[in-house]
All heavy atoms as an XYZ file, in Angstrom:
908
protein
N      95.005    115.482    145.357
C      95.662    115.207    144.203
C      96.533    113.999    144.459
O      97.085    113.931    145.531
C      96.456    116.360    143.590
C      97.923    116.402    143.846
S      98.563    117.907    143.236
C      98.509    118.882    144.595
N      96.606    113.037    143.522
C      97.491    111.819    143.692
C      98.666    111.912    142.772
O      98.646    111.995    141.640
C      96.685    110.648    143.303
C      97.089    109.318    143.672
C      96.125    108.199    143.364
C      96.556    106.859    143.664
N      95.625    105.919    143.185
N      99.934    111.871    143.532
C     101.098    111.897    142.719
C     101.821    110.626    142.561
O     101.741    109.865    143.422
C     102.136    112.925    143.478
C     101.515    114.277    143.724
C     102.520    115.161    144.539
C     101.256    115.084    142.452
N     102.448    110.420    141.483
C     103.160    109.128    141.121
C     104.330    109.076    142.084
O     104.928    110.119    142.329
C     103.487    109.142    139.779
N     104.657    107.864    142.510
C     105.798    107.866    143.484
C     107.136    108.102    142.796
O     108.146    108.349    143.551
C     105.723    106.267    143.990
C     104.898    105.657    142.886
C     104.063    106.663    142.291
N     107.251    108.202    141.477
C     108.458    108.421    140.836
C     108.742    109.943    140.652
O     109.826    110.356    140.160
C     108.388    107.775    139.418
O     107.333    108.282    138.715
C     108.418    106.241    139.500
N     107.850    110.702    141.131
C     108.090    112.284    141.010
C     109.277    112.676    141.911
O     109.218    112.208    143.111
C     106.758    113.025    141.414
C     105.840    113.205    140.317
C     104.550    113.785    140.904
C     106.198    113.869    139.075
N     110.150    113.465    141.381
C     111.137    113.952    142.228
C     110.729    114.873    143.302
O     109.741    115.627    143.074
C     112.257    114.669    141.298
C     111.537    114.865    140.020
C     110.260    113.916    140.074
N     111.239    114.788    144.465
C     110.738    115.678    145.634
C     111.611    116.889    145.694
O     112.567    116.891    146.544
C     110.817    114.869    146.918
C     110.102    115.637    148.150
O     109.361    116.599    147.798
O     110.399    115.327    149.155
N     111.309    117.865    144.928
C     112.116    119.141    144.915
C     111.271    120.248    145.125
O     110.081    120.203    144.777
C     112.859    119.253    143.529
O     111.878    119.571    142.544
C     113.776    118.083    143.129
N     111.722    121.340    145.768
C     111.003    122.561    145.918
C     110.328    123.093    144.644
O     109.200    123.417    144.652
C     112.001    123.607    146.553
C     113.049    122.770    147.016
C     113.176    121.577    146.175
N     111.090    123.178    143.545
C     110.521    123.620    142.298
C     109.434    122.715    141.749
O     108.342    123.281    141.266
C     111.594    123.680    141.171
N     109.453    121.403    141.909
C     108.258    120.646    141.488
C     107.160    120.653    142.397
O     106.037    120.767    141.971
C     108.792    119.148    141.279
C     107.709    118.135    140.609
C     107.334    118.628    139.336
C     108.240    116.736    140.748
N     107.324    120.904    143.705
C     106.219    121.092    144.573
C     105.556    122.363    144.310
O     104.326    122.350    144.294
C     106.774    121.028    146.037
C     107.099    119.766    146.595
C     107.294    119.623    148.138
N     108.377    120.484    148.515
C     109.662    120.122    148.711
N     109.979    118.831    148.395
N     110.465    120.939    149.166
N     106.348    123.457    143.922
C     105.679    124.761    143.662
C     104.943    124.593    142.312
O     103.778    125.030    142.219
C     106.820    125.758    143.465
C     107.186    126.310    144.702
C     108.128    127.394    144.510
O     107.773    128.491    143.858
O     109.348    127.403    144.924
N     105.491    123.900    141.360
C     104.771    123.677    140.035
C     103.518    122.899    140.271
O     102.472    123.302    139.602
C     105.706    122.939    139.116
C     105.018    122.439    137.800
C     104.607    123.622    136.965
C     106.036    121.643    136.870
N     103.501    121.885    140.980
C     102.298    121.128    141.286
C     101.197    121.932    141.889
O     100.117    121.759    141.658
C     102.552    119.748    142.012
C     103.607    118.914    141.266
S     103.044    118.381    139.695
C     101.745    117.335    140.099
N     101.717    122.755    142.818
C     100.749    123.582    143.541
C     100.165    124.641    142.576
O      98.819    124.878    142.670
C     101.354    124.404    144.782
C     100.499    125.191    145.531
C      99.361    124.481    146.284
O      99.690    123.403    146.723
N      98.220    124.963    146.269
N     100.887    125.217    141.709
C     100.416    126.116    140.642
C      99.418    125.365    139.816
O      98.200    125.854    139.395
C     101.487    126.839    139.970
C     100.958    127.652    138.754
C     102.334    127.767    140.821
N      99.714    124.224    139.283
C      98.926    123.555    138.431
C      97.616    123.109    139.165
O      96.550    123.269    138.504
C      99.522    122.252    137.995
C     100.723    122.272    137.020
C     101.378    120.994    136.756
C     100.233    122.914    135.709
N      97.678    122.821    140.343
C      96.457    122.394    141.141
C      95.535    123.653    141.182
O      94.340    123.611    141.041
C      96.870    121.910    142.556
C      95.646    121.607    143.423
N      94.868    120.537    143.015
C      95.276    122.179    144.508
C      93.880    120.447    144.112
N      94.096    121.375    144.908
N      96.176    124.746    141.549
C      95.384    126.135    141.674
C      94.786    126.542    140.306
O      93.624    127.058    140.376
C      96.288    127.149    142.405
C      96.627    126.865    143.766
C      97.602    127.857    144.315
O      98.019    128.792    143.509
O      97.992    127.780    145.438
N      95.598    126.394    139.328
C      95.131    127.057    138.055
C      94.179    126.135    137.201
O      93.285    126.697    136.549
C      96.325    127.375    137.226
C      97.253    128.410    137.867
C      96.479    129.845    138.028
O      95.732    130.115    137.114
O      96.713    130.498    138.984
N      94.610    124.864    137.164
C      93.699    124.008    136.362
C      92.998    122.740    136.970
O      92.245    122.111    136.415
C      94.533    123.383    135.026
C      95.718    122.541    135.474
C      95.095    124.559    134.203
C      96.524    121.943    134.397
N      93.491    122.630    138.259
C      92.940    121.420    138.922
C      93.750    120.192    138.495
O      94.151    120.087    137.228
N      93.877    119.259    139.436
C      94.488    118.053    139.048
C      93.551    116.925    139.554
O      92.757    117.040    140.546
C      95.859    117.824    139.828
C      96.901    118.782    139.285
C      98.164    118.682    140.248
C      97.273    118.586    137.902
N      93.634    115.738    138.747
C      92.569    114.572    139.146
C      92.672    114.116    140.446
O      93.923    113.946    140.944
C      92.846    113.652    138.017
C      94.232    113.980    137.515
C      94.411    115.457    137.817
N      91.654    113.787    141.066
C      91.735    113.256    142.432
C      92.084    111.778    142.429
O      92.797    111.320    143.315
C      90.366    113.449    143.126
C      89.944    114.824    143.418
C      90.830    115.477    144.494
O      91.281    114.701    145.453
O      91.169    116.632    144.530
N      91.637    110.966    141.505
C      91.810    109.496    141.510
C      92.854    109.003    140.575
O      92.974    107.825    140.457
C      90.488    108.869    141.253
C      89.466    109.340    142.340
N      89.483    109.035    143.673
C      88.398    110.132    142.091
C      88.619    109.600    144.317
N      87.837    110.288    143.321
N      93.450    109.863    139.740
C      94.402    109.432    138.638
C      95.681    109.969    139.128
O      95.874    111.105    139.369
C      94.001    109.948    137.359
C      94.823    109.638    136.201
C      94.305    110.185    134.867
C      95.368    109.902    133.763
N      95.014    110.550    132.529
N      96.802    109.117    139.198
C      98.099    109.458    139.517
C      98.706    110.486    138.485
O      98.586    110.210    137.284
C      99.009    108.313    139.692
N      99.275    111.504    138.866
C      99.978    112.511    138.043
C     101.391    112.274    138.118
O     101.927    112.083    139.168
C      99.718    113.879    138.531
C     100.305    114.981    137.657
C      98.058    114.204    138.486
N     101.964    112.244    136.872
C     103.434    111.960    136.802
C     104.070    113.084    135.860
O     103.439    113.876    135.250
C     103.723    110.515    136.164
O     103.418    110.525    134.873
N     105.460    112.886    135.665
C     106.042    113.922    134.781
C     105.562    113.708    133.306
O     105.703    114.599    132.466
C     107.561    113.647    134.815
C     108.276    114.121    136.146
C     109.714    113.807    136.129
C     108.030    115.645    136.446
N     105.043    112.472    132.958
C     104.642    112.216    131.650
C     103.030    112.684    131.340
O     102.572    112.612    130.289
C     104.659    110.778    131.286
C     106.069    110.174    131.123
C     106.844    110.228    132.442
O     106.189    109.890    133.550
N     108.156    110.432    132.416
N     102.468    113.182    132.449
C     101.111    113.525    132.345
C     100.983    114.862    131.521
O     101.680    115.834    131.805
C     100.446    113.907    133.658
O     100.509    112.621    134.469
C      99.003    114.357    133.528
N     100.252    114.865    130.352
C     100.147    115.927    129.529
C      98.983    116.876    129.949
O      97.837    116.442    130.223
C      99.649    115.382    128.182
O      99.167    116.489    127.313
N      99.330    118.197    130.221
C      98.296    119.105    130.708
C      97.142    119.455    129.700
O      96.249    119.727    129.944
C      98.884    120.333    131.358
C      99.605    121.149    130.322
C      99.861    120.055    132.477
C      99.917    122.636    130.852
N      97.609    119.271    128.435
C      96.687    119.625    127.324
C      95.871    118.433    126.936
O      94.680    118.512    126.829
C      97.375    120.204    126.059
C      98.467    119.495    125.520
O      98.985    118.504    126.148
N      98.930    119.854    124.432
N      96.474    117.352    126.670
C      95.752    116.113    126.172
C      95.185    115.261    127.394
O      94.003    114.834    127.258
C      96.551    115.248    125.381
C      97.250    115.887    124.176
C      98.150    115.010    123.284
C      96.209    116.616    123.262
N      95.856    115.157    128.373
C      95.418    114.287    129.526
C      94.400    115.063    130.572
O      93.379    114.598    131.032
C      96.507    113.796    130.368
C      97.310    112.713    129.500
O      96.834    111.994    128.673
O      98.591    112.675    129.935
N      94.761    116.263    130.743
C      94.106    117.160    131.746
C      93.122    118.160    131.056
O      92.316    118.698    131.788
C      94.990    117.834    132.726
C      95.922    116.975    133.336
C      96.859    117.809    134.355
C      95.205    115.902    134.208
N      93.146    118.203    129.759
C      92.039    119.032    129.109
C      92.309    120.483    129.101
O      91.315    121.296    129.018
N      93.531    121.004    129.492
C      93.684    122.458    129.580
C      93.908    122.959    128.128
O      94.761    122.581    127.389
C      94.913    122.577    130.452
S      95.429    124.371    130.684
N      93.116    124.049    127.862
C      93.016    124.727    126.493
C      92.456    126.133    126.701
O      92.050    126.497    127.694
C      92.264    123.876    125.509
C      93.089    122.807    124.867
O      94.143    123.085    124.217
N      92.529    121.618    124.947
N      92.756    126.810    125.657
C      92.042    128.102    125.500
C      92.641    129.178    126.460
O      93.732    129.151    126.765
N      91.732    129.884    127.138
C      92.130    130.934    128.029
C      92.774    130.424    129.406
O      93.530    130.942    129.947
C      90.851    131.852    128.367
O      89.905    131.147    128.954
N      92.307    129.177    129.754
C      92.877    128.519    130.939
C      94.361    128.207    130.615
O      95.350    128.444    131.513
C      92.195    127.291    131.192
C      90.834    127.279    131.762
O      90.468    128.462    132.296
O      90.075    126.350    131.722
N      94.664    127.824    129.476
C      96.132    127.548    129.066
C      96.881    128.818    128.972
O      98.034    128.838    129.543
C      96.101    126.809    127.724
N      96.275    129.935    128.403
C      97.024    131.113    128.355
C      97.263    131.698    129.817
O      98.359    132.114    130.072
C      96.124    132.095    127.691
C      96.787    133.554    127.431
C      95.941    134.449    126.702
O      94.900    134.037    126.136
N      96.433    135.687    126.552
N      96.253    131.626    130.680
C      96.462    132.117    132.010
C      97.502    131.387    132.738
O      98.324    131.854    133.549
C      95.079    132.182    132.707
C      95.245    132.846    134.024
N      95.310    131.987    135.291
C      95.181    134.025    134.404
C      95.386    132.885    136.275
N      95.239    134.120    135.908
N      97.502    129.980    132.562
C      98.452    129.117    133.244
C      99.826    129.533    132.797
O     100.685    129.646    133.720
C      98.140    127.638    132.867
C      99.268    126.637    133.390
C      99.416    126.618    134.887
C      99.024    125.274    132.774
N     100.131    129.618    131.532
C     101.474    129.887    131.117
C     101.869    131.283    131.613
O     103.134    131.497    131.847
C     101.630    129.834    129.540
C     101.326    128.453    129.067
S     102.378    127.146    129.890
C     103.970    127.502    129.158
N     101.002    132.344    131.625
C     101.323    133.607    132.080
C     101.768    133.439    133.568
O     102.574    134.117    134.025
C     100.186    134.573    131.934
C     100.018    134.938    130.534
C      98.758    135.760    130.203
O      97.900    135.895    131.226
O      98.461    136.139    129.081
N     101.073    132.724    134.326
C     101.266    132.493    135.826
C     102.550    131.807    136.047
O     103.399    132.325    136.937
C     100.176    131.689    136.434
O      98.834    132.327    136.290
C     100.387    131.430    137.859
N     102.893    130.786    135.155
C     104.199    130.223    135.322
C     105.387    131.125    134.967
O     106.354    131.104    135.637
C     104.286    128.884    134.310
C     103.391    127.775    134.780
C     103.349    126.718    133.682
C     103.739    127.248    136.128
N     105.200    131.960    133.978
C     106.196    132.938    133.535
C     106.430    133.953    134.713
O     107.629    134.163    134.996
C     105.567    133.603    132.268
C     106.611    134.669    131.706
C     106.000    135.344    130.527
O     104.793    135.503    130.415
O     106.796    135.685    129.583
N     105.371    134.333    135.294
C     105.531    135.286    136.420
C     106.018    134.696    137.711
O     106.929    135.214    138.315
C     104.286    136.054    136.665
C     103.719    136.946    135.628
C     102.293    137.431    135.820
O     101.709    137.176    136.705
N     101.801    138.217    134.829
N     105.467    133.592    138.023
C     105.813    132.905    139.325
C     107.293    132.359    139.308
O     107.931    132.523    140.458
C     104.893    131.694    139.559
C     105.042    131.192    140.932
N     104.422    131.558    142.087
C     105.815    130.057    141.319
C     104.710    130.834    143.072
N     105.598    129.825    142.587
N     107.652    131.837    138.184
C     109.082    131.205    138.087
C     110.069    132.018    137.453
O     111.189    131.566    137.237
C     108.965    129.770    137.510
C     108.195    128.811    138.393
C     106.901    128.476    138.019
C     108.822    128.221    139.326
C     106.222    127.591    138.772
C     108.106    127.340    140.189
C     106.814    126.984    139.845
N     109.657    133.170    136.839
C     110.609    134.049    136.019
C     110.942    133.308    134.798
O     112.049    133.432    134.284
N     110.099    132.432    134.222
C     110.299    131.653    132.960
C     110.295    132.452    131.765
O     109.267    133.211    131.539
C     109.191    130.523    132.975
C     109.364    129.508    131.914
C     110.553    128.660    132.077
C     108.066    128.465    132.087
N     111.286    132.415    130.948
C     111.407    133.055    129.690
C     110.780    132.237    128.585
O     111.183    131.151    128.359
C     112.808    133.368    129.354
C     113.082    134.014    128.082
C     112.424    135.392    127.836
O     112.569    136.144    128.760
O     111.798    135.455    126.769
N     109.686    132.765    128.001
C     108.940    131.991    127.029
C     109.153    132.398    125.520
O     108.232    132.219    124.698
C     107.384    132.011    127.345
C     107.001    131.412    128.698
C     105.560    131.692    128.984
C     107.322    129.909    128.682
N     110.288    133.025    125.146
C     110.571    133.489    123.824
C     110.368    132.450    122.838
O     109.813    132.735    121.759
C     111.921    134.127    123.884
N     110.767    131.155    123.059
C     110.582    130.140    121.997
C     109.217    129.346    122.116
O     109.066    128.365    121.375
C     111.829    129.171    122.133
C     111.897    128.050    121.122
O     111.641    128.599    119.915
O     112.142    127.008    121.363
N     108.399    129.791    122.939
C     107.228    129.063    123.271
C     106.106    129.503    122.084
O     105.819    130.626    121.974
C     106.664    129.420    124.756
C     105.271    128.969    124.981
C     104.928    127.592    125.165
C     104.213    129.944    125.051
C     103.621    127.180    125.535
C     102.927    129.564    125.365
C     102.623    128.263    125.588
O     101.314    127.821    125.898
N     105.383    128.478    121.602
C     104.303    128.722    120.724
C     103.111    127.978    121.173
O     102.926    126.762    121.108
C     104.658    128.122    119.266
C     103.571    128.314    118.229
O     102.674    129.012    118.549
O     103.701    127.731    117.165
N     102.055    128.756    121.629
C     100.963    128.259    122.281
C     100.096    127.369    121.400
O      99.541    126.259    121.816
C     100.012    129.321    122.805
N     100.122    127.659    120.115
C      99.345    126.846    119.074
C      99.863    125.503    118.905
O      99.209    124.667    118.374
C      99.212    127.606    117.702
C      98.386    128.811    117.814
C      98.829    130.165    117.800
C      96.961    128.668    117.843
C      97.940    131.194    117.958
C      96.233    129.668    117.839
C      96.613    130.980    117.902
O      95.758    132.011    117.994
N     101.197    125.199    119.246
C     101.662    123.866    119.103
C     100.944    122.875    120.067
O     100.950    121.675    119.922
C     103.214    123.845    119.416
C     104.077    124.473    118.335
C     105.542    124.248    118.750
N     106.043    122.880    118.833
C     106.258    122.017    117.765
N     105.921    122.365    116.611
N     106.677    120.771    117.964
N     100.540    123.495    121.216
C     100.144    122.704    122.341
C      98.640    122.822    122.609
O      97.931    121.834    123.093
C     100.798    123.019    123.614
C     102.357    122.968    123.409
C     103.019    124.161    123.265
C     103.019    121.732    123.371
C     104.478    124.069    123.085
C     104.369    121.684    123.109
C     105.084    122.910    122.940
O     106.400    122.822    122.857
N      98.073    124.104    122.449
C      96.689    124.296    122.865
C      95.746    124.797    121.726
O      96.232    125.479    120.812
C      96.664    125.395    123.947
C      97.602    125.069    125.177
C      98.755    125.747    125.340
C      97.124    124.055    125.996
C      99.496    125.401    126.447
C      97.983    123.699    127.138
C      99.198    124.451    127.318
N      94.449    124.473    121.903
C      93.403    125.105    121.058
C      93.198    126.516    121.468
O      93.310    126.790    122.681
C      92.136    124.314    121.183
C      92.179    122.890    120.781
C      92.423    122.731    119.185
O      92.012    123.672    118.460
N      93.016    121.618    118.836
N      92.927    127.484    120.615
C      92.698    128.853    121.065
C      91.390    128.922    121.789
O      90.590    128.133    121.708
C      92.678    129.526    119.689
C      92.333    128.586    118.724
C      92.881    127.332    119.165
N      91.312    130.056    122.509
C      90.072    130.359    123.270
C      88.876    130.784    122.389
O      89.136    131.456    121.285
C      90.473    131.556    124.386
N      87.701    130.358    122.737
C      86.459    130.756    122.092
C      86.348    130.180    120.739
O      86.993    129.219    120.290
N      85.461    130.790    119.874
C      85.271    130.390    118.447
C      86.187    131.093    117.611
O      86.024    132.362    117.427
C      83.775    130.639    118.094
C      82.911    129.725    118.920
O      83.300    128.652    119.193
N      81.796    130.230    119.247
N      87.154    130.549    116.955
C      88.104    131.152    116.065
C      87.656    130.794    114.597
O      87.790    129.700    114.187
C      89.591    130.672    116.287
C      90.612    131.357    115.518
O      90.214    132.085    114.496
O      91.793    131.195    115.841
N      87.218    131.776    113.732
C      86.726    131.589    112.457
C      87.835    131.016    111.558
O      87.521    130.507    110.415
C      86.154    132.878    112.014
C      86.843    133.935    112.833
C      87.116    133.203    114.194
N      89.103    131.275    111.944
C      90.174    130.857    111.044
C      90.615    129.361    111.292
O      91.536    128.880    110.607
C      91.398    131.765    111.177
C      90.953    133.262    111.077
N      90.739    133.702    109.780
C      90.799    134.258    111.840
C      90.444    134.956    109.880
N      90.455    135.240    111.033
N      89.989    128.774    112.167
C      90.366    127.296    112.372
C      90.048    126.413    111.320
O      90.722    125.345    111.212
C      89.628    126.796    113.638
C      90.126    127.282    115.058
C      89.281    126.695    116.132
C      91.641    126.863    115.285
N      89.275    126.785    110.434
C      89.016    125.914    109.186
C      90.181    125.873    108.211
O      90.559    124.927    107.624
C      88.003    126.547    108.384
C      86.527    126.288    109.056
C      85.417    126.939    108.234
C      84.075    126.821    109.003
N      83.014    127.518    108.304
N      91.168    126.898    108.375
C      92.373    126.963    107.727
C      93.433    126.904    108.733
O      93.865    127.867    109.207
C      92.498    128.231    106.955
C      91.535    128.350    105.714
C      91.624    129.627    104.966
N      91.285    130.784    105.842
C      91.678    131.889    105.716
N      92.567    132.242    104.724
N      91.332    132.869    106.616
N      93.987    125.651    108.888
C      95.005    125.482    109.893
C      96.334    125.870    109.409
O      96.809    125.571    108.134
C      95.062    123.978    110.301
C      93.744    123.583    111.064
C      94.001    122.244    111.622
C      92.641    121.794    112.171
N      92.316    122.035    113.422
N      97.166    126.464    110.152
C      98.457    126.965    109.785
C      99.289    125.730    109.604
O      99.194    124.681    110.366
C      99.041    127.921    110.877
N     100.301    125.737    108.623
C     101.233    124.740    108.438
C     101.979    124.319    109.768
O     102.480    125.159    110.403
C     102.174    125.112    107.373
C     103.163    124.032    106.937
C     104.050    124.387    105.860
C     104.874    123.331    105.428
N     105.823    123.662    104.335
N     101.981    123.120    109.949
C     102.637    122.581    111.132
C     101.831    122.608    112.406
O     102.325    122.201    113.568
N     100.653    123.169    112.439
C      99.748    123.266    113.607
C      98.583    122.290    113.565
O      97.603    122.611    114.232
C      99.408    124.691    113.713
C     100.646    125.630    114.071
C     100.271    127.014    114.281
N     101.308    127.837    114.659
C     101.213    129.063    114.849
N     100.152    129.764    114.636
N     102.244    129.727    115.153
N      98.537    121.332    112.835
C      97.292    120.494    112.654
C      97.082    119.788    113.935
O      96.044    119.917    114.435
C      97.452    119.520    111.523
C      97.557    120.207    110.146
C      98.885    120.656    109.777
O      99.919    120.160    110.424
O      98.957    121.464    108.877
N      98.018    118.939    114.370
C      97.798    118.224    115.590
C      98.572    118.849    116.733
O      99.485    119.606    116.636
N      98.040    118.603    117.918
C      98.702    119.261    119.089
C      99.698    118.369    119.759
O      99.537    117.147    119.883
C      97.620    119.613    120.063
C      96.653    120.686    119.549
C      97.194    121.870    119.127
C      96.141    122.882    118.435
N      96.825    123.927    117.824
N     100.910    118.922    120.069
C     101.915    118.228    120.719
C     101.564    118.119    122.209
O     101.146    119.206    122.814
C     103.295    118.980    120.540
C     104.474    118.292    121.278
C     103.547    119.083    118.982
N     101.855    116.986    122.848
C     101.614    116.850    124.253
C     102.546    117.864    125.061
O     103.758    117.858    124.770
C     101.821    115.384    124.569
C     101.847    114.675    123.320
C     102.262    115.621    122.241
N     101.978    118.577    125.983
C     102.733    119.427    126.807
C     102.653    118.806    128.238
O     101.699    118.773    128.823
C     102.267    120.844    126.867
C     103.189    121.853    127.449
C     102.825    123.274    126.956
C     103.235    121.904    128.998
N     103.713    118.228    128.649
C     103.814    117.415    129.728
C     104.308    118.203    131.063
O     104.922    119.299    130.895
C     104.796    116.177    129.718
O     106.121    116.554    129.605
C     104.240    115.320    128.556
N     103.974    117.749    132.168
C     104.390    118.334    133.496
C     105.932    118.338    133.518
O     106.590    119.312    133.934
C     103.851    117.668    134.706
C     102.369    117.918    134.726
C     104.487    118.042    136.014
C     101.529    117.084    135.768
N     106.538    117.237    132.955
C     108.038    117.086    132.855
C     108.608    118.263    132.008
O     109.612    118.765    132.352
N     107.980    118.521    130.967
C     108.433    119.716    130.009
C     108.392    120.950    130.982
O     109.303    121.770    130.799
C     107.589    119.765    128.865
C     107.784    118.573    127.849
S     106.604    118.544    126.600
C     106.853    119.984    125.575
N     107.374    121.268    131.606
C     107.187    122.462    132.359
C     108.326    122.471    133.458
O     108.901    123.519    133.712
C     105.873    122.489    133.023
C     104.708    122.831    132.060
C     103.401    122.645    132.863
C     104.730    124.051    131.337
N     108.581    121.387    134.094
C     109.572    121.244    135.170
C     110.911    121.462    134.513
O     111.779    122.262    135.233
C     109.422    119.764    135.803
C     110.459    119.501    136.915
C     110.486    120.400    137.953
C     111.300    118.448    136.853
C     111.372    120.099    139.069
C     112.038    118.173    137.880
C     112.158    119.054    138.917
O     113.027    118.710    140.015
N     111.269    120.890    133.414
C     112.522    121.144    132.792
C     112.704    122.657    132.422
O     113.782    123.225    132.527
C     112.695    120.264    131.498
C     112.976    118.940    131.764
C     113.059    118.058    130.427
O     112.526    118.425    129.412
N     113.840    117.038    130.578
N     111.692    123.265    131.837
C     111.738    124.640    131.524
C     111.989    125.478    132.678
O     112.789    126.450    132.691
C     110.438    125.038    130.798
N     111.350    125.132    133.749
C     111.505    126.027    135.006
C     112.900    125.863    135.531
O     113.568    126.810    135.858
C     110.501    125.545    136.106
C     109.020    125.981    135.653
C     110.956    126.085    137.513
C     107.936    125.359    136.484
N     113.510    124.629    135.583
C     114.796    124.551    135.910
C     115.829    125.183    135.127
O     116.872    125.651    135.629
C     115.096    122.979    136.164
C     114.585    122.310    137.333
O     114.277    122.855    138.370
N     114.243    121.023    137.203
N     115.511    125.179    133.775
C     116.444    125.885    132.858
C     116.211    127.354    132.729
O     117.188    128.204    132.366
C     116.228    125.389    131.439
N     115.075    127.824    133.255
C     114.746    129.338    133.331
C     114.241    129.777    131.983
O     114.000    130.988    131.804
N     114.116    128.830    131.041
C     113.559    129.302    129.712
C     112.901    128.228    128.930
O     113.164    127.011    129.233
C     114.660    129.975    128.829
C     115.666    129.058    128.434
N     116.778    128.680    129.296
C     115.966    128.261    127.260
C     117.620    127.815    128.598
N     117.036    127.559    127.457
N     112.116    128.508    127.949
C     111.496    127.566    127.147
C     112.316    127.213    125.827
O     112.493    128.122    125.090
C     109.993    127.963    126.743
C     109.208    126.864    126.073
C     109.172    126.629    124.679
C     108.444    125.934    126.763
N     108.388    125.398    124.590
C     107.950    125.040    125.766
C     108.107    125.715    128.039
C     107.025    123.954    126.084
C     107.310    124.710    128.336
C     106.800    123.798    127.375
N     112.744    126.034    125.624
C     113.466    125.632    124.453
C     112.744    124.505    123.822
O     112.759    123.400    124.248
C     114.912    125.289    124.756
C     115.706    124.790    123.544
O     115.210    124.654    122.511
O     116.931    124.542    123.820
N     111.912    124.766    122.806
C     111.074    123.741    122.281
C     111.703    122.520    121.841
O     111.344    121.391    122.156
C     110.219    124.430    121.151
O     109.537    125.575    121.556
C     109.198    123.389    120.507
N     112.845    122.700    121.085
C     113.468    121.591    120.510
C     114.111    120.643    121.745
O     113.858    119.413    121.603
C     114.675    122.041    119.685
C     115.366    120.800    118.976
C     116.428    121.345    117.984
O     116.691    122.481    118.049
N     116.897    120.399    117.174
N     114.603    121.188    122.691
C     115.085    120.423    123.829
C     114.000    119.762    124.585
O     114.116    118.581    124.910
C     115.958    121.339    124.739
O     117.034    121.876    124.064
C     116.528    120.577    125.963
N     112.872    120.444    124.935
C     111.850    119.988    125.768
C     110.981    118.911    125.019
O     110.488    117.947    125.607
C     110.969    121.124    126.107
C     111.546    122.121    127.066
C     110.659    123.291    127.225
C     111.892    121.556    128.349
N     110.977    118.947    123.726
C     110.205    117.949    123.011
C     110.975    116.686    122.554
O     110.479    115.700    122.070
C     109.477    118.518    121.731
C     108.386    119.560    122.147
C     107.737    120.239    120.893
O     107.956    119.837    119.758
O     106.903    121.117    121.080
N     112.286    116.753    122.742
C     113.097    115.636    122.417
C     113.024    114.505    123.362
O     112.543    114.638    124.552
C     114.649    116.081    122.465
């Protein structure tokens, strides 16, 4: 994996990058930065995304009370209800490595703060 030189060198970020590498894989030839979106840039969706977030919750003790998977990820499998999209869930919001890193440092997911 190729990391951008601007990434902070902290234990939490090193652990996060290791978890991301193990769970979803990281590109070999493209530099990964805090702005890299795991859903839009790296294609993480469905059950992979669900498993990733569960792993982050357990590994880092991350509180996900304010987290809404549908804001960021397509659901797993064929969902017959996708024809009728819920209000506010039409387009997916980029979920960046920086957002995950901030949430880990804070210990909880705060959608408004992380998306600002």
